[in-house]
GUSE-470063 format. One line per 5 residues: number of its first residue (from 0); for each residue y, z, x of N, C-alpha, C. Coordinates in steps of 0.05 Angstrom, whole numbers. Atoms other than C-alpha are relative to their C-alpha. Example, Ala and Ser with C-alpha at 12.3 -4.5 7.8 and 13.67 -1.06 7.14 Angstrom:
BEGIN
0	-24 0 18 -90 156 246 24 0 18 | -24 -1 -16 -21 143 273 22 14 -15
END
This chain:
BEGIN
0	-12 -9 8 -450 161 -586 6 25 0 | 11 -9 16 -490 204 -624 -5 38 24 | 11 -8 -35 -523 224 -543 36 19 17 | 2 -1 -33 -469 217 -508 21 47 -19 | -12 -19 14 -429 277 -563 -9 33 14
5	27 -10 -15 -503 318 -552 4 12 20 | 6 -16 -25 -495 328 -483 31 8 12 | -29 -30 4 -409 350 -483 -8 33 3 | -11 -19 12 -417 400 -529 -30 17 11 | 34 -11 -21 -494 426 -498 10 -4 30
10	-11 -15 -23 -455 431 -440 16 35 0 | -12 -14 8 -407 470 -464 9 35 -12 | 7 -19 13 -437 525 -504 -10 21 20 | 32 -30 -2 -485 590 -497 -27 -7 -8 | 26 9 10 -527 564 -543 -3 -28 -5
15	7 28 12 -545 491 -538 -25 -3 -17 | 21 5 12 -601 504 -571 11 -18 -33 | -5 6 23 -570 497 -628 23 -8 -18 | -23 28 10 -525 437 -629 -12 -14 -18 | 14 16 11 -531 394 -680 20 -23 -6
20	-10 22 -3 -506 329 -680 3 -15 -16 | 18 33 22 -511 281 -742 28 -22 1 | -15 25 -16 -482 201 -743 -1 -10 -30 | 1 22 30 -463 165 -811 20 -24 11 | -14 26 -2 -438 109 -815 -13 -22 -15
25	-8 13 21 -399 70 -870 20 -31 10 | 0 45 -2 -389 -23 -849 13 11 35 | 0 3 -35 -349 -7 -776 14 28 8 | -7 -22 -2 -329 72 -775 -33 14 -4 | 3 -2 -1 -361 120 -747 -9 32 -5
30	-17 -26 7 -364 205 -772 -30 8 14 | 17 -8 -15 -394 249 -729 -2 21 3 | -7 -28 4 -402 321 -748 -15 21 18 | -8 -28 -28 -406 370 -686 -20 35 -12 | 7 -23 1 -460 439 -704 0 27 18
35	9 -13 -12 -450 494 -665 -3 38 -9 | -9 -23 -5 -459 563 -659 20 13 -20 | -28 -6 15 -411 610 -709 21 13 30 | -26 -7 -27 -392 650 -635 4 -22 30 | -14 26 -17 -387 577 -593 17 -9 -17
40	-15 18 6 -346 551 -648 21 -5 22 | -27 -13 -19 -279 584 -603 -14 -30 34 | 14 25 -36 -312 538 -534 -7 -30 -7 | -3 21 0 -326 474 -569 31 -11 -20 | -15 -4 -2 -262 486 -590 32 -27 17
45	-26 -10 -13 -207 503 -545 19 8 -6 | -20 -16 6 -146 543 -536 33 -35 -19 | -9 24 5 -109 496 -575 4 -24 -24 | 23 21 19 -158 450 -597 -4 -29 26 | 2 18 -28 -155 420 -521 -30 -13 -8
50	34 10 4 -232 409 -522 6 -22 -7 | -1 24 10 -233 376 -573 22 -22 -10 | -18 27 -11 -187 324 -564 -8 0 22 | 1 9 -11 -202 317 -509 -39 -18 5 | 32 25 16 -282 289 -540 9 -9 -5
55	-16 28 24 -242 255 -596 3 -25 32 | -22 25 -19 -201 215 -542 -21 -19 14 | 17 18 -15 -272 199 -495 -15 -13 -14 | 10 10 25 -305 181 -560 14 -30 -3 | -25 22 -7 -237 135 -567 -5 -22 27
60	8 28 -23 -251 93 -504 -33 -13 -9 | 41 14 11 -332 92 -526 7 -22 -17 | -7 9 21 -303 62 -594 26 -20 7 | -15 38 3 -249 11 -574 -16 -17 24 | 14 8 -18 -301 -13 -532 -23 -17 -8
65	29 10 22 -355 -29 -582 26 -18 -24 | -3 6 22 -302 -44 -635 -10 12 -30 | 11 -26 28 -318 7 -692 18 28 10 | -5 -31 -3 -291 80 -702 2 17 -10 | 30 -20 -1 -299 141 -696 2 21 -9
70	-12 -36 0 -293 213 -725 -11 14 3 | 7 -29 12 -303 266 -706 -2 33 3 | -7 -24 12 -321 326 -740 -9 23 8 | 0 -26 -19 -326 401 -712 -6 18 -29 | 8 -33 13 -372 443 -758 -2 14 -1
END
């Protein structure tokens, strides 16, 4: 799942080398922290958070198949 977030974020931003995804797993919950350059933050979040919601929906679908819970934090 970490790679999926990284691929999606890199395709959205102007500075793909600044994209970093940290993964922290506790039991059945996985927290993914997405770090991007400050100037690319708006592109990852989108208008009214639509792109961020879309990223979370895709990850929720993947997580459901694997019976885990995924939380995406954009930092």
